[in-house]
C-alpha positions in Angstrom: 267.6 127.6 143.0 264.9 125.8 144.8 262.2 126.3 142.1 262.7 124.7 138.6 262.2 126.7 135.4 258.7 125.5 134.6 257.4 126.2 138.1 258.9 129.7 138.1 257.2 130.4 134.7 253.8 129.4 136.2 254.5 131.3 139.4 255.5 134.5 137.6 252.0 134.6 136.0 250.3 134.1 139.4 252.4 136.8 141.1 251.3 139.3 138.5 247.8 138.9 140.1 249.0 140.3 143.4 247.0 143.5 144.3 249.2 145.0 147.1 252.5 144.6 148.9 253.2 141.7 151.2 255.9 141.4 153.9 257.5 138.0 154.6 258.8 137.9 158.1 261.5 135.2 158.2 262.9 133.3 161.2 265.9 131.1 160.0 268.7 129.1 161.6 271.8 127.4 160.1 270.1 124.1 159.3 269.3 122.7 155.8 265.6 123.4 156.0 266.4 127.1 156.9 268.7 127.4 154.0 266.1 126.0 151.6 263.5 128.3 153.1 265.7 131.4 152.6 266.4 130.3 149.0 262.6 130.1 148.4 261.9 133.4 150.0 264.7 135.2 148.1 263.4 133.7 144.8 259.9 135.0 145.6 261.2 138.5 146.4 263.2 138.6 143.2 260.2 137.7 141.2 257.8 140.4 142.4 258.3 144.0 143.5 255.2 143.4 145.7 257.1 141.0 148.0 259.3 142.4 150.8 261.4 140.3 153.2 262.4 141.0 156.8 264.5 138.8 159.1 263.0 138.4 162.6 262.3 135.8 165.3 259.1 133.8 165.2 257.7 131.1 167.5 259.3 128.4 165.4 262.5 128.3 163.4 262.6 127.8 160.5 259.4 129.5 159.6 258.1 132.6 157.8 254.8 134.6 158.0 252.9 136.3 155.2 251.7 139.7 156.2 250.1 142.9 154.9 252.4 145.9 155.4 252.0 147.1 159.0 249.7 144.3 159.9 250.3 140.7 161.1 247.8 138.6 159.1 248.3 135.4 161.1 249.4 133.2 158.2 252.6 131.3 159.0 254.5 128.5 157.2 256.8 126.5 159.5 259.1 124.6 157.1 259.3 124.9 153.3 255.9 124.8 151.6 256.7 122.9 148.5 255.2 119.7 147.1 251.5 119.7 147.6 251.7 122.8 149.7 253.2 125.1 147.1 249.7 126.0 146.0 248.9 127.0 149.6 251.8 129.4 149.6 250.8 131.0 146.2 247.2 131.4 147.4 248.4 132.9 150.7 250.5 135.5 148.8 247.5 136.4 146.6 244.9 136.6 149.4 247.1 138.5 151.8 247.9 141.0 148.9 244.2 141.7 148.8 242.8 139.3 146.2 239.5 137.8 147.4 239.4 134.0 148.0 237.3 132.0 145.6 234.7 130.8 148.2 231.0 131.5 148.6 230.1 134.9 150.0 228.0 133.2 152.7 231.2 131.4 154.0 233.2 134.7 153.9 230.5 136.4 156.0 230.5 133.5 158.5 234.3 133.7 158.9 234.2 137.5 159.4 231.5 137.2 162.0 233.4 134.8 164.3 234.1 136.3 167.7 236.9 135.3 170.1 240.6 134.4 169.5 241.4 131.3 167.5 244.9 130.1 167.0 245.1 127.1 164.7 248.1 124.8 164.0 248.0 122.2 161.3 250.6 119.4 161.1 251.1 118.2 157.5 253.4 116.3 155.2 254.4 117.7 151.8 253.3 114.4 150.1 249.8 114.6 151.6 247.2 115.4 149.0 244.5 116.0 151.6 246.5 118.5 153.7 246.3 121.5 151.3 242.5 121.8 151.7 243.0 122.2 155.4 245.9 124.6 155.1 244.2 126.8 152.5 240.9 126.9 154.5 242.7 128.0 157.7 244.8 130.5 155.8 241.6 132.0 154.3 240.1 132.3 157.8 243.2 134.1 159.0 243.2 136.6 156.2 239.5 137.4 156.6 239.4 137.6 160.4 242.1 139.4 162.5 241.2 137.2 165.6 242.2 134.0 163.7 245.8 132.9 163.1 247.1 129.7 161.4 250.5 128.1 161.3 251.2 125.2 158.9 253.9 122.9 160.3 255.8 120.4 158.1 256.0 117.3 160.3 259.3 116.3 158.6 261.0 119.6 159.6 259.6 119.5 163.2 259.9 115.8 163.9 260.6 116.2 167.6 257.4 118.4 168.0 255.4 115.8 166.1 256.7 112.9 168.3 256.1 114.9 171.5 252.4 115.4 170.5 252.1 111.8 169.3 250.9 112.9 165.8 250.8 109.8 163.6 248.4 111.0 160.9 248.1 114.1 158.7 246.6 116.6 158.5 246.2 117.0 162.3 244.8 120.3 163.5 245.2 121.9 167.0 243.1 124.9 168.1 244.4 127.0 171.0 246.7 124.2 171.9 244.0 121.5 172.0 243.3 118.7 169.5 240.7 120.0 167.0 240.5 117.3 164.3 242.4 115.1 161.8 241.9 114.2 158.2 240.7 116.3 155.2 238.4 119.2 156.2 237.0 121.9 154.0 236.3 125.5 155.1 232.6 124.6 155.4 233.5 121.6 157.6 235.8 123.6 159.9 233.1 126.2 160.4 230.5 123.5 161.2 232.9 122.0 163.7 233.2 125.4 165.3 229.4 125.6 165.6 228.8 127.8 162.5 227.0 125.3 160.3 223.4 125.4 158.8 220.5 124.3 160.9 217.9 121.6 160.2 214.8 123.9 159.8 216.5 125.7 156.9 216.6 122.3 155.0 213.2 121.0 156.1 211.5 124.1 154.7 212.6 123.3 151.1 210.0 122.5 148.5 209.9 118.8 147.3 212.5 118.0 144.5 211.8 116.1 141.3 215.2 114.4 141.7 217.2 114.3 144.9 220.7 112.8 144.7 222.3 111.4 147.8 226.1 111.5 147.5 228.6 113.9 145.9 231.1 111.6 144.3 231.5 110.9 140.5 228.2 109.0 140.3 226.3 111.7 142.3 227.8 114.6 140.4 227.0 112.9 137.0 223.4 112.1 138.1 222.8 115.7 139.3 224.1 117.2 136.0 222.1 114.9 133.8 219.0 115.5 135.9 219.4 119.3 135.9 219.9 119.4 132.2 216.4 118.0 131.8 215.1 121.2 133.5 213.7 119.5 136.5 214.1 120.5 140.2 217.3 118.9 141.3 219.0 118.7 144.7 222.1 116.9 145.9 223.1 116.0 149.5 226.8 115.5 149.9 228.6 114.5 153.1 231.8 115.7 151.3 232.0 116.5 147.6 234.2 114.1 145.7 233.6 111.2 148.0 236.3 108.5 147.9 237.9 110.2 145.0 239.3 112.8 147.5 241.5 110.0 148.9 242.8 109.0 145.5 246.2 110.4 144.5 247.1 109.6 140.8 244.3 108.8 138.3 245.6 107.5 135.0 242.6 105.6 133.6 240.1 108.4 133.2 239.6 108.5 129.5 240.5 111.7 127.8 242.7 112.8 130.7 246.2 111.2 130.8 246.8 112.1 134.5 244.9 113.9 137.2 244.7 113.7 141.0 241.6 113.0 143.1 241.2 116.4 144.8 241.6 118.1 141.5 238.9 115.9 139.8 236.6 116.4 142.8 236.9 120.2 142.5 236.1 120.0 138.8 233.0 117.8 139.6 231.7 120.4 142.1 232.5 123.3 139.7 230.6 121.5 136.9 227.6 120.8 139.1 227.5 124.5 140.2 227.1 125.5 136.5 223.5 124.1 136.7 220.5 125.0 138.8 221.2 122.3 141.4 220.5 122.9 145.1 223.7 121.7 146.8 223.4 120.7 150.4 226.9 120.0 151.7 228.0 118.4 154.9 224.8 116.4 155.2 224.6 112.8 156.1 221.5 110.7 155.2 220.1 108.6 158.1 216.9 107.0 156.7 214.8 106.6 153.6 211.0 106.5 153.8 208.6 105.8 150.9 205.2 107.5 151.1 203.4 109.6 148.5 206.8 111.2 148.1 210.2 109.7 149.0 211.6 111.2 152.2 215.3 111.4 153.1 215.8 111.9 156.9 219.2 113.5 157.7 221.4 113.0 160.7 220.6 116.6 161.9 216.9 115.8 161.9 216.0 117.6 158.7 213.6 115.9 156.3 213.9 116.4 152.5 211.2 115.2 150.1 211.4 114.2 146.4 209.4 112.5 143.7 212.5 110.4 142.8 215.8 109.7 144.6 219.2 108.6 143.3 221.4 106.9 145.9 225.1 107.4 145.1 226.7 107.1 148.6 229.8 105.3 147.4 232.1 103.2 149.5 234.7 103.6 152.3 237.9 101.8 153.4 237.1 98.4 154.8 238.2 97.8 158.4 239.9 94.6 159.5 237.7 94.5 162.6 240.3 93.3 165.0 241.1 94.5 168.6 243.3 97.6 168.4 242.2 98.9 165.0 239.8 101.6 166.2 241.7 102.3 169.4 244.9 103.2 167.5 243.4 104.9 164.5 245.6 107.9 163.8 247.9 106.6 166.5 249.7 104.1 164.2 246.8 102.7 162.3 246.5 104.5 159.0 244.7 104.0 155.7 246.5 106.5 153.4 250.2 105.7 152.7 250.7 108.8 150.6 249.5 111.1 153.4 250.8 109.4 156.5 253.9 107.5 155.2 256.4 110.3 155.8 255.5 110.3 159.5 256.9 106.7 159.7 260.3 107.5 158.2 262.9 105.1 159.6 260.3 103.0 161.4 258.9 99.4 160.9 255.4 99.1 159.5 252.9 96.5 158.2 250.6 96.6 155.3 247.5 94.4 155.5 246.3 93.4 152.1 247.9 91.8 149.1 245.8 93.3 146.3 246.9 96.1 144.0 246.3 98.9 146.6 248.2 97.0 149.3 251.2 96.2 147.2 251.3 99.7 145.8 251.3 101.0 149.4 254.1 98.6 150.4 256.2 99.7 147.4 255.7 103.4 148.3 256.4 102.9 152.0 259.5 100.8 151.3 261.2 104.0 150.0 260.5 105.9 153.3 260.4 103.4 156.2 262.9 101.1 157.6 261.0 97.8 156.9 257.6 96.8 155.5 255.8 93.6 156.4 253.0 92.7 154.1 250.3 90.4 155.6 247.9 88.7 153.2 245.0 86.4 154.3 245.0 84.3 151.1 247.7 81.7 150.1 248.8 84.0 147.3 249.0 87.8 146.6 246.2 89.1 144.4 248.1 92.1 143.0 249.1 92.4 139.3 252.3 90.5 138.5 254.2 93.7 137.5 253.6 95.0 141.1 254.6 91.7 142.7 257.9 91.7 140.7 258.6 95.2 141.8 257.8 94.3 145.5 260.1 91.3 145.3 263.0 93.4 144.2 262.9 95.5 147.3 265.4 94.5 150.1 263.4 95.9 153.1 260.1 94.0 152.5 258.8 90.8 154.0 255.7 89.1 152.6 253.7 86.8 154.9 250.9 84.9 153.1 248.1 82.7 154.4 248.0 84.8 157.6 245.0 86.1 159.6 245.5 89.4 161.5 244.4 88.8 165.1 245.2 92.0 166.9 247.0 95.4 166.7 248.8 96.0 169.9 250.0 99.1 171.7 249.7 101.3 174.8 249.2 104.9 173.8 250.2 104.1 170.2 250.9 101.0 168.0 253.8 98.8 169.0 253.1 95.6 167.1 250.7 93.2 165.3 249.7 89.7 166.0 248.8 87.3 163.2 247.9 83.6 163.0 249.4 81.2 160.4 246.3 79.7 158.8 248.2 76.4 158.1 249.6 75.7 161.5 247.2 77.8 163.6 250.3 79.2 165.4 250.2 82.9 166.5 253.2 85.2 165.8 253.9 88.8 166.9 255.8 91.4 164.9 257.1 94.5 166.7 256.4 97.7 164.6 255.2 101.2 164.9 252.6 101.5 162.1 249.9 99.5 160.4 248.4 100.5 157.0 245.1 98.8 156.2 244.5 98.2 152.5 241.8 95.5 152.1 239.4 97.2 149.8 236.1 99.0 150.1 232.7 98.5 151.7 229.5 100.3 150.4 228.0 103.1 152.5 224.5 101.5 152.6 224.1 100.5 156.3 221.4 103.3 156.7 219.2 101.6 154.0 218.6 98.5 156.1 215.1 97.2 155.5 214.4 99.5 152.5 216.0 98.8 149.2 217.1 95.3 148.2 220.9 94.7 148.7 223.4 91.9 148.2 224.9 90.1 151.2 227.9 92.5 150.8 225.5 95.4 151.3 225.6 96.6 147.6 222.3 98.0 146.3 220.8 95.8 143.6 220.0 97.8 140.4 218.6 97.0 137.0 219.9 98.2 133.6 218.1 101.6 134.2 219.6 102.0 137.7 216.3 101.3 139.3 216.2 99.7 142.8 213.5 97.4 144.3 211.7 100.6 145.5 209.7 102.4 142.8 211.2 105.9 142.2 214.4 105.1 144.0 217.5 104.7 141.8 221.2 104.0 142.6 224.6 104.4 140.9 228.3 104.0 141.5 230.3 102.0 144.1 227.3 101.5 146.4 225.6 99.3 143.9 226.2 95.7 142.6 228.1 97.0 139.6 230.9 94.5 139.1 233.6 97.1 138.5 234.4 99.9 140.9 235.9 102.6 138.6 235.4 106.4 138.4 234.4 106.3 134.7 231.9 103.5 135.3 230.4 105.4 138.3 229.9 108.5 136.1 228.2 106.4 133.5 225.9 104.8 136.0 225.1 108.2 137.5 223.9 109.4 134.1 221.9 106.1 133.5 220.2 106.6 136.9 219.3 110.2 136.2 217.8 109.3 132.8 216.0 106.4 134.4 214.5 108.7 137.1 213.5 111.2 134.4 211.7 108.4 132.5 209.9 107.4 135.7 208.7 111.0 136.2 207.3 111.2 132.7 205.5 107.9 133.1 204.1 108.6 136.6 
């Protein structure tokens, strides 16, 4: 049995929602992955009379496709879709059986209207929490449009193929054999990348808002909800809903919820915002803020949105080291998410730059996958909690180098080493390795506000106790501000504060 009792009980409930018959075409060999795949397929077939199985030969072995009877739907799983991808399999079964996907009708129409043949391949790892979004989006496109196909490929099961294509980050997507993109992508983002996004004139024609929120993370979602509840015209611009939370795996300090995961929390935030009369403008990036009679937000696509008040909640991003080789080898050995990309470095030597909690947690996780981990810390001592340091010190395949300044990440077509300088002796040393994970904290997304609101030397927006900035009518909340603690629950509170502050401003002005 490949599925445990609890998962089977949950699965049985979902399979009852199937609306028609589904044929699984299975291509299997004699290897362990094939045996696991056959076990999974047999268990599925035994659980539902709607699921039929047929042995055949597909492009990859082991793999299986999910089809309507008499019709190749174009949804294929190469490998065994368990772990984070189990949900992708369940949704594929439901959607191929005839159940409509839970996405906006506007997006469904966009997918159905795509002309031409599109064959997508997504390379994933089963531990990647960003990969299912991409897999599920591409599967939806395949079920809706007969000219689109998608194959999910587990990198661990097809290691030779991954190595031949130099894939060192997941998810990585190929379209018609050419590189299409890497990293988390929603259905909306994929369509925009294919040239099916919304245009600037559609946004510029909107009436001015009472409150316009810039940013769709916990602070922005909270601000939008609190503003909308006051009955005022509210809009939210989000480059991607969830923000940095989308890159967070386990969340155990969100009061009232013992454990959740970033993508799950982000989906809940978006769902909650949609309960209110909020104009959500997704996949939009702010370029400039201008204060006139109204406050104008100029977007990257040229659109201009106007509002009586604005709440800035643009969050933060991973901090770069800023050394030669970092940008050149991003996704070619330089990575920022150990959970997602760690399995691609199985049996290899890697470095983790950063000795705080995130860096040491990354080193501990990677030590169970890779051959050896070298931790490089700039300060004379690690900054991580002692419990994490004790765990790290108990691992046999970890070396810690302190008081070291990273000078360069080296390589040709991909990473082959890292050079650091001993800050005591000024001597340079080189370590040969195949991967570098950067874990040195966050930097606020406020570069675009240069010369407008007052910021700290670190780029954080300075706010008062009401969330007000130095510009009247402009408020800010969350990790982009000078709040001393960068936590989800604190961001949500500050978002509510900023919305109430903006509402108070509207009443008084």
